[in-house]
C-alpha positions in Angstrom: -33.4 -24.6 -9.9 -33.6 -20.8 -9.7 -36.0 -18.8 -7.6 -36.2 -15.9 -10.0 -37.2 -13.5 -7.2 -35.0 -10.5 -6.7 -34.7 -10.2 -2.9 -35.2 -7.2 -0.7 -32.1 -6.4 1.2 -31.7 -4.7 4.6 -28.4 -2.8 5.0 -27.4 -2.2 8.7 -24.8 0.5 9.6 -23.8 0.8 13.3 -22.7 4.4 13.7 -20.3 5.7 16.4 -18.4 9.0 16.1 -17.6 8.8 12.4 -19.0 12.1 11.1 -15.9 12.6 9.0 -16.6 9.5 6.9 -20.4 8.9 7.5 -21.8 10.7 4.4 -19.4 8.9 2.1 -20.5 5.6 3.7 -24.2 6.3 3.5 -24.0 7.7 -0.1 -22.2 4.5 -1.2 -25.4 2.6 -0.4 -27.9 5.2 -1.7 -26.0 5.6 -5.0 -26.4 1.9 -5.9 -28.4 1.2 -9.0 -30.4 -1.4 -7.2 -33.1 0.2 -5.1 -35.1 -2.6 -3.4 -33.3 -2.1 -0.1 -33.8 -0.4 3.3 -31.0 1.3 5.1 -31.0 1.1 8.9 -28.7 3.5 10.7 -28.1 2.6 14.3 -26.5 5.6 16.1 -24.8 4.0 19.0 -24.5 6.9 21.3 -22.3 9.1 19.2 -21.0 12.3 20.8 -20.0 14.0 17.6 -22.3 15.1 14.7 -23.0 11.5 13.5 -26.5 11.3 15.0 -27.5 14.6 13.3 -26.3 13.3 9.9 -28.3 10.1 10.4 -31.5 12.1 11.1 -30.9 14.3 8.0 -30.8 11.2 5.7 -33.9 9.7 7.4 -35.9 12.9 6.7 -34.9 13.2 3.1 -35.0 9.5 2.0 -37.9 7.1 2.7 -35.6 4.1 2.5 -33.5 5.3 5.4 -34.4 4.6 9.1 -32.5 5.9 12.1 -32.4 4.2 15.5 -30.7 6.0 18.5 -29.1 3.9 21.3 -27.0 4.7 24.3 -23.5 3.3 23.6 -23.7 -0.5 23.8 -21.1 -1.5 21.2 -21.2 -2.8 17.6 -22.8 -6.1 18.5 -25.8 -4.5 20.2 -26.2 -2.0 17.4 -26.2 -4.8 14.8 -28.7 -6.9 16.8 -31.0 -4.0 17.1 -30.8 -3.3 13.4 -31.5 -7.0 12.6 -34.7 -6.8 14.8 -35.9 -3.7 12.9 -35.1 -5.2 9.5 -37.7 -6.3 6.9 -35.5 -7.7 4.1 -35.0 -11.3 3.0 -31.2 -10.7 3.2 -29.0 -8.7 5.7 -25.9 -6.8 4.9 -23.6 -4.9 7.4 -21.4 -1.9 6.7 -19.1 -0.1 9.1 -19.7 3.6 9.2 -16.2 4.6 8.2 -16.1 2.2 5.2 -17.9 2.3 1.8 -19.1 0.2 -1.1 -18.1 0.4 -4.8 -20.9 1.9 -6.9 -23.2 -0.2 -9.0 -22.6 -3.6 -7.3 -25.8 -4.2 -5.3 -27.9 -5.1 -8.4 -25.4 -7.8 -9.4 -25.3 -9.2 -5.9 -29.1 -9.4 -5.8 -29.2 -11.0 -9.2 -26.6 -13.7 -8.1 -28.8 -14.4 -5.0 -31.8 -15.0 -7.2 -29.9 -17.3 -9.5 -29.9 -20.1 -6.9 -32.9 -21.8 -5.2 -31.8 -20.4 -1.9 -28.5 -19.0 -0.5 -27.7 -18.8 3.2 -24.5 -16.8 2.9 -22.7 -14.9 0.1 -19.1 -13.9 0.6 -17.9 -10.5 -0.7 -14.5 -9.1 -1.9 -12.7 -6.3 -0.2 -9.9 -3.8 -0.6 -8.1 -1.5 1.8 -8.0 2.3 1.4 -4.4 3.5 1.3 -3.2 6.7 2.9 -3.3 8.4 -0.5 -7.0 7.4 -1.0 -6.3 4.7 -3.6 -7.3 1.1 -3.1 -5.3 -2.1 -2.7 -6.2 -5.1 -4.9 -9.6 -6.6 -4.1 -9.4 -10.0 -2.5 -11.9 -12.6 -1.4 -13.1 -16.2 -1.8 -14.1 -17.3 -5.2 -16.5 -20.2 -6.0 -19.9 -20.5 -7.5 -21.8 -22.7 -5.0 -20.8 -24.9 -2.0 -22.5 -26.8 0.7 -21.3 -26.3 4.3 -19.0 -29.3 4.4 -17.4 -28.3 1.1 -17.0 -24.7 2.3 -15.3 -25.8 5.5 -12.8 -27.8 3.3 -12.4 -24.8 1.0 -11.6 -22.5 3.9 -9.0 -24.9 5.3 -7.1 -24.5 2.0 -7.1 -20.7 2.2 -4.5 -18.5 4.0 -7.1 -16.4 5.6 -10.5 -17.0 7.3 -13.0 -14.4 6.3 -14.9 -13.9 9.5 -16.0 -10.2 9.0 -19.8 -9.8 9.0 -19.3 -6.9 6.6 -18.1 -9.3 3.9 -21.3 -11.3 3.9 -24.8 -11.2 2.6 -26.8 -13.3 5.1 -30.2 -14.9 4.7 -32.5 -13.4 7.3 -33.4 -16.9 8.4 -30.0 -17.3 9.9 -31.2 -14.8 12.5 -34.9 -15.3 12.7 -34.8 -19.1 12.8 -31.2 -20.1 13.7 -30.7 -17.2 16.2 -27.2 -16.4 15.0 -26.9 -13.0 16.7 -23.9 -11.2 17.9 -22.8 -11.6 21.5 -23.3 -8.3 23.2 -20.4 -6.7 25.0 -17.8 -8.8 23.2 -14.9 -7.3 21.3 -13.8 -9.3 18.2 -17.5 -10.4 18.1 -17.3 -11.3 14.4 -15.1 -14.4 15.2 -17.6 -15.9 17.6 -20.5 -15.0 15.2 -18.8 -16.5 12.2 -18.0 -19.8 13.9 -21.6 -20.1 14.9 -22.7 -19.3 11.4 -20.5 -22.1 10.1 -22.4 -24.6 12.3 -25.9 -23.8 10.9 -25.7 -22.4 7.3 -26.0 -24.9 4.5 -25.5 -23.0 1.2 -22.9 -20.6 0.1 -21.8 -18.5 -2.9 -19.5 -15.6 -3.7 -19.8 -12.3 -5.5 -16.6 -11.9 -7.4 -16.8 -8.2 -8.3 -15.0 -5.4 -6.5 -17.2 -4.3 -3.6 -16.2 -3.5 0.0 -13.6 -0.8 0.9 -12.0 -0.8 4.4 -10.5 2.2 6.1 -7.9 1.3 8.7 -8.2 3.8 11.5 -6.0 3.9 14.5 -8.9 4.5 16.9 -11.2 1.8 15.5 -12.6 -0.9 17.7 -11.0 -3.6 15.5 -7.5 -2.1 16.4 -8.2 -1.8 20.1 -5.3 -2.9 22.3 -7.2 -2.7 25.6 -6.9 -5.6 28.1 -10.6 -6.4 27.4 -9.8 -7.2 23.8 -7.2 -9.9 24.8 -9.6 -11.2 27.4 -12.4 -11.5 24.9 -10.1 -13.0 22.3 -9.0 -15.7 24.7 -12.6 -16.3 25.8 -13.6 -16.9 22.1 -10.7 -19.2 21.4 -11.2 -21.3 24.6 -14.9 -21.4 24.2 -14.7 -22.7 20.7 -12.0 -25.3 21.5 -14.5 -26.7 24.0 -17.4 -26.5 21.6 -15.5 -28.3 18.9 -14.4 -31.0 21.4 -17.9 -31.6 22.6 -20.4 -30.7 19.9 -18.8 -30.7 16.5 -18.9 -33.8 14.3 -15.6 -35.7 14.3 -15.2 -35.3 10.5 -15.5 -31.5 10.8 -13.4 -31.0 13.9 -10.2 -30.5 11.8 -11.9 -27.7 9.8 -13.0 -25.8 12.9 -9.7 -26.2 14.7 -8.1 -24.8 11.5 -10.3 -21.7 11.7 -9.5 -21.3 15.4 -5.8 -21.7 14.6 -6.0 -18.8 12.1 -7.4 -16.5 14.8 -4.7 -17.7 17.2 -2.1 -16.7 14.7 -3.7 -13.2 14.6 -3.5 -13.1 18.4 0.2 -14.0 18.4 1.0 -11.4 15.8 -0.7 -8.6 17.8 0.5 -9.8 21.2 3.3 -7.2 21.4 0.8 -4.4 20.8 -0.3 -4.7 24.4 1.6 -3.2 27.3 4.1 -5.4 29.1 1.9 -5.9 32.2 -0.9 -7.3 30.1 1.5 -9.6 28.1 2.9 -11.0 31.4 -0.6 -11.6 32.7 -1.8 -13.6 29.8 1.4 -15.1 28.4 1.0 -18.6 29.9 -2.6 -19.0 28.8 -1.9 -17.9 25.3 1.2 -20.1 25.1 -0.9 -23.1 26.2 -3.0 -22.9 23.0 -0.1 -23.3 20.6 -1.1 -26.9 19.9 -4.0 -25.6 17.8 -1.4 -24.8 15.1 -1.1 -28.5 14.4 -4.4 -28.1 12.5 -3.0 -25.3 10.3 -1.1 -26.7 7.4 0.1 -23.3 6.2 3.7 -21.8 5.8 3.1 -19.2 8.5 1.9 -21.9 11.0 5.0 -24.0 10.3 7.2 -20.9 10.7 5.6 -20.1 14.1 6.2 -23.6 15.4 9.8 -23.5 14.1 10.5 -20.1 15.7 8.9 -21.2 18.9 11.4 -24.1 19.2 14.3 -22.0 18.0 13.9 -18.7 19.9 11.1 -19.3 22.4 7.5 -18.2 22.5 8.0 -14.6 23.6 10.5 -13.8 20.8 8.3 -15.6 18.3 5.5 -13.2 19.1 7.9 -10.2 18.9 9.1 -11.3 15.4 5.5 -11.8 14.2 4.6 -8.3 15.5 7.5 -6.7 13.8 6.5 -8.4 10.5 2.9 -7.3 11.0 3.8 -3.6 11.5 6.3 -3.4 8.7 3.9 -4.6 5.9 2.7 -1.0 5.6 0.0 0.2 3.2 1.0 3.4 1.6 
């Protein structure tokens, strides 16, 4: 059964000191052929010209709203944008990234082709140093229920936690209260795990869409001690939640997702200075059991290396591999 109603979409862009890329980002939304959307720019205490750029767009385009905050982080900015939104569906876009032209109409049409969709997954590419794009990647299926999606994710090499790669039914926020945890780095991980507990219907848009810039000073590449603290907090919290609150039949799938993020943590461990590594080594090592739920070549390799050369050297090897897969 189809609902045949083209939905209104709220696009939320948290903005913080990205004046170099901000106009490209905003224009990639405004240039879409589909026009039943609102664009909410949340200026999160920028100290460069980003706030002025946001105001310029608000004055010249009735679909654009600007909200100014003191710097509270991406989670707070997103939550404020959600509260201000009026659309049936929510989309997020980081202010240094951009969308491919002409896709929003196809996304809206796909949403209207099902009775109701809670989450749509989107494809992404990475912007290379020369400005060209890598191949677009993402999940590909027509329609899945939650249990079937969890099984599908367990068969993939990556877990697509990023909020920017989703179109989310507003009900997930207004009724299910799946907001972002304020003050938490890597907040998308915690948010996505929560989303997987409550959303029931999923689809994908298989066209080229989201374009990531990898910037050295971005929050997602932070190597502060707080990031490793927050990462461990998320992993430990969700191990406890899965143990106590997740249906036995679904525990494997959630442990699998936690295991993927644990692999990411191991690969980035040697990005932190030695004093931080020494401080958290024991706690991180104690979670290696979670890889028993990841039936992937990388997981098997990590467990093998751990036995062969030890935990510390395993992390060093993973980090070397991570930084030598360069995007030109």
